[in-house]
C-alpha positions, -999 to 999 in steps of 0.1 A, spaced: -815 -50 432 -794 -61 402 -766 -41 386 -765 -29 351 -736 -55 345 -760 -83 356 -787 -71 332 -763 -66 303 -761 -104 299 -795 -102 280 -783 -78 255 -758 -78 225 -729 -57 224 -745 -38 193 -778 -33 212 -760 -20 243 -740 4 220 -770 16 202 -790 19 234 -763 40 250 -764 64 220 -800 70 227 -795 75 264 -766 99 258 -788 119 233 -815 123 260 -840 102 240 -856 85 271 -881 100 294 -889 79 325 -927 81 332 -926 60 363 -895 40 380 -890 22 411 -864 -2 422 -880 -30 404 -895 -15 374 -893 12 349 -919 25 324 -906 50 297 -911 67 264 -880 65 240 -878 87 210 -866 68 180 -881 71 145 -912 74 165 -919 75 202 -918 38 217 -932 27 251 -909 5 272 -919 -14 302 -894 -35 323 -896 -52 356 -865 -68 373 -856 -87 405 -823 -95 420 -818 -122 395 -822 -101 365 -849 -90 340 -884 -106 349 -905 -91 321 -897 -65 294 -916 -52 264 -913 -23 238 -935 -12 211 -908 -10 185 -909 -31 155 -875 -51 164 -889 -62 197 -924 -71 184 -909 -92 156 -879 -108 175 -892 -107 211 -857 -101 224 -843 -70 242 -838 -39 220 -819 -6 222 -848 11 236 -850 -12 266 -813 -8 272 -814 30 270 -844 28 295 -821 8 318 -794 32 316 -818 62 324 -831 42 354 -797 36 366 -788 74 362 -815 82 388 -806 56 412 -832 27 404 -804 0 400 -779 -12 424 -745 8 423 -715 -7 408 -708 -30 379 -716 -8 351 -711 -26 317 -716 2 294 -681 -3 278 -647 14 281 -657 46 265 -685 51 289 -666 43 321 -638 66 310 -663 95 304 -675 118 332 -712 117 339 -734 139 317 -749 168 336 -787 170 337 -786 204 320 -767 189 290 -791 160 286 -820 184 287 -803 205 261 -797 176 240 -834 167 242 -844 202 230 -820 200 203 -832 167 190 -868 178 191 -861 208 173 -844 187 146 -874 163 144 -896 194 140 -874 209 113 -876 175 94 -914 175 97 -915 210 83 -926 228 114 
C-alpha cells in the first residue's frame, strides 16, 4: 500500500494545496474505498465523480469528471482531495504525509468539525442558489 508521499509525486504543489483546501472544507464524500481504490463525489462548482486505483508503486488509474482533468488528462485537486480523504480513514499506508508544513503542524480535524463544515458549505450553496 503506497503512502501519500509516494502518490504526491504525480501532483503539482498548487494542485495539492487546492485539493487540501477541499479536503479540509469537507467537500469529499467517499462512496466506496478499499486499500487499492477510492470512488468519491467531490463538491466543487458542481459535484464531480472521482475514481482512483493504486498499487504499491503508485497510482495505476485515476479519473475525474471535472473540466480540468478532462481537458488535460492529469491529476486534479479533486483527485488529491479524494486521496487525502482515503488516507484519513485508513486506506493508504501510514507515514510519509506530504501535505506540506502547515498540515503536518496542525492537529487532525475532528470528524464532527468536518461534518459541520460540510453542512455549512451546503447551506452557503443553497443560499447562493436562492433556496
